[in-house]
C-alpha positions in Angstrom: 10.9 -1.0 11.1 10.1 -4.0 9.0 12.5 -4.7 6.4 10.2 -4.2 3.9 10.2 -0.9 4.3 13.5 -0.3 5.2 14.2 -1.8 1.4 11.3 0.5 -0.1 13.8 3.5 1.5 16.4 2.4 -0.2 15.0 1.7 -3.6 13.7 5.7 -3.1 17.0 6.9 -2.3 18.8 4.9 -5.2 16.4 5.9 -7.6 16.3 9.4 -6.2 20.8 9.6 -6.8 20.0 7.9 -10.6 18.0 10.7 -11.6 19.7 13.5 -9.8 17.0 14.4 -8.0 17.1 16.9 -4.6 15.8 15.0 -1.1 14.1 18.5 -1.0 12.3 18.1 -4.3 10.8 14.9 -3.7 10.0 15.9 0.0 7.9 18.9 -1.9 6.4 16.5 -4.2 4.8 14.2 -1.5 4.2 17.2 0.7 5.7 16.4 3.7 9.1 17.5 5.7 12.4 17.0 4.0 13.0 15.8 7.4 10.4 13.0 7.1 10.7 12.4 3.5 14.5 11.6 4.8 13.1 8.9 7.6 11.2 7.3 4.8 14.7 6.9 2.9 16.6 5.8 6.1 13.5 2.8 6.7 12.4 4.4 9.6 9.0 6.1 8.8 6.1 4.3 6.7 5.5 5.6 3.2 2.1 5.9 1.9 0.8 3.9 -1.2 -0.4 7.6 -2.3 3.3 9.2 -1.9 4.7 6.0 -3.6 2.6 6.4 -6.6 3.5 9.8 -6.9 7.1 9.2 -6.5 6.4 6.6 -9.1 4.9 8.7 -11.7 7.4 11.5 -11.6 9.7 8.8 -11.9 8.2 7.7 -14.9 8.4 4.0 -13.4 5.6 1.7 -11.8 4.7 1.7 -8.1 6.0 -2.0 -8.0 9.7 -1.3 -8.9 9.3 1.5 -5.6 7.4 -2.2 -3.7 9.1 -5.1 -4.6 12.3 -3.8 -6.3 11.2 -5.0 -10.0 9.4 -4.3 -13.3 6.4 -6.3 -14.5 7.5 -8.3 -17.6 4.3 -10.0 -18.3 1.8 -8.7 -21.0 -0.4 -11.3 -22.1 -1.3 -13.0 -18.6 0.2 -13.5 -15.1 -0.9 -16.3 -12.9 -0.5 -16.0 -9.5 -1.1 -19.4 -7.2 -2.3 -19.0 -4.2 -0.2 -17.1 -1.3 2.8 -16.9 -3.9 2.1 -13.2 -4.5 4.6 -10.7 -4.0 4.4 -9.7 -0.2 5.1 -6.7 1.6 4.6 -5.4 5.1 4.4 -1.8 5.1 2.9 -1.4 8.5 2.9 -3.7 11.4 -0.2 -6.2 11.5 -1.1 -4.8 8.0 0.3 -7.2 5.4 -0.4 -6.8 1.2 0.2 -9.4 -0.9 0.1 -8.1 -4.6 -1.8 -10.6 -7.2 -0.8 -9.1 -10.6 2.7 -7.7 -9.8 4.5 -9.0 -12.6 1.8 -8.3 -15.3 2.9 -4.7 -17.7 0.5 -1.6 -18.0 -2.2 -2.9 -15.7 -5.2 -0.9 -14.9 -6.2 -1.9 -11.8 -3.9 -3.5 -9.1 -5.5 -6.1 -7.0 -4.0 -7.3 -3.7 -4.6 -9.9 -1.2 -4.7 -7.8 2.4 -4.4 -9.2 6.1 -4.8 -6.8 8.7 -3.9 -8.3 12.4 -6.1 -7.4 15.3 -4.7 -4.8 17.3 -5.0 -4.1 21.5 -8.1 -2.4 22.6 -9.5 0.2 20.6 -6.2 1.0 18.8 -7.1 2.5 14.9 -4.5 2.3 12.1 -3.3 5.8 10.8 -5.6 7.0 8.2 -4.1 7.2 4.4 -5.5 8.6 1.2 -4.4 7.5 -2.6 -4.8 8.5 -6.1 -7.9 6.7 -7.9 -10.8 4.1 -6.2 -10.3 1.3 -4.0 -13.0 -2.0 -3.9 -12.4 -4.3 -1.1 -14.3 -7.8 -0.5 -13.9 -9.3 2.7 -13.3 -13.4 2.9 -12.7 -14.0 6.2 -13.2 -12.3 9.8 -14.7 -8.7 10.6 -13.6 -5.7 9.0 -13.9 -2.1 10.4 -13.5 0.1 7.9 -13.0 4.0 8.2 -13.6 6.5 5.5 -13.4 10.0 6.4 -15.9 9.8 9.5 -17.8 7.5 8.6 -17.2 3.9 10.5 -18.8 0.9 8.7 -18.3 -2.8 9.9 -17.8 -5.4 6.9 -18.2 -9.3 7.8 -17.1 -11.9 5.0 -19.2 -11.5 1.7 -19.2 -8.1 2.3 -17.9 -5.5 -0.2 -17.1 -1.7 -0.5 -16.0 0.5 -3.1 -15.2 4.2 -2.8 -13.0 7.2 -3.3 -9.8 6.3 -2.2 -8.6 10.1 -2.2 -10.6 10.1 1.4 -8.4 9.5 4.3 -9.4 5.6 4.8 -8.2 2.9 7.6 -8.8 -0.5 8.0 -8.7 -2.8 11.4 -9.7 -6.3 12.3 -12.2 -6.7 14.8 -12.0 -9.3 17.6 -9.3 -11.7 18.2 -8.7 -12.8 14.5 -7.0 -11.6 11.2 -9.4 -10.3 8.9 -8.7 -10.8 5.2 -9.8 -9.1 2.3 -9.4 -8.7 -1.4 -8.5 -5.1 -2.2 -8.8 -3.9 -5.7 -7.0 -0.5 -6.5 -8.6 1.3 -9.4 
C-alpha cells in the first residue's frame, strides 16, 4: 500500500487512542466491519474520503489532520503555488493535491486530481462522500461513472453532482487525466 495510506492509518489509530474511542465504535460509525477498519489503521486498506470525513467530524477535527497530519493555520488567504499543494495518493494511480489545505474554516475543498490510465477496461472502485462535487477537466479524457451513468468529459468540460452518489473516474487512452475537483 502507498506510504500516504500508511500514514493516514497511523494518524487514525493515534487519534482514536488519544480520544479513547474503541475501534468497534469507529468501525460502526463508518459502517464497515471491525476487521476492515483495523486494516485501514494498519495502512493495508484505502479509507474513502466519505469515511475520513465521518471520522473527522466525530473527533471534532478537520479532514486535513487525517489526510496531511496538520491543522490549517491561515484565515485571510492561502496561496498555493503551481504543483506545491499538499499531496496524497490514496489509491494507486489516483493522486490528489489539496489547493487550500492551509486555510482554516474552508467552505469548499479544492483539489488538483491526476488519474493515471488503468490497463484494459479496469475501473477504480466507486466511492461516495458527503456534499457535492464539481470537476473541470484540464488535460486528457475523463470517464466518470455516477451510479450507473457513464459519461466522457474532455478538456474544458465540467460536471457538478451529488457526491453522495457512488462515483468513480478513470483516464481514457494512454495519457493521464488532470482535473480540478471542488468538494462542497
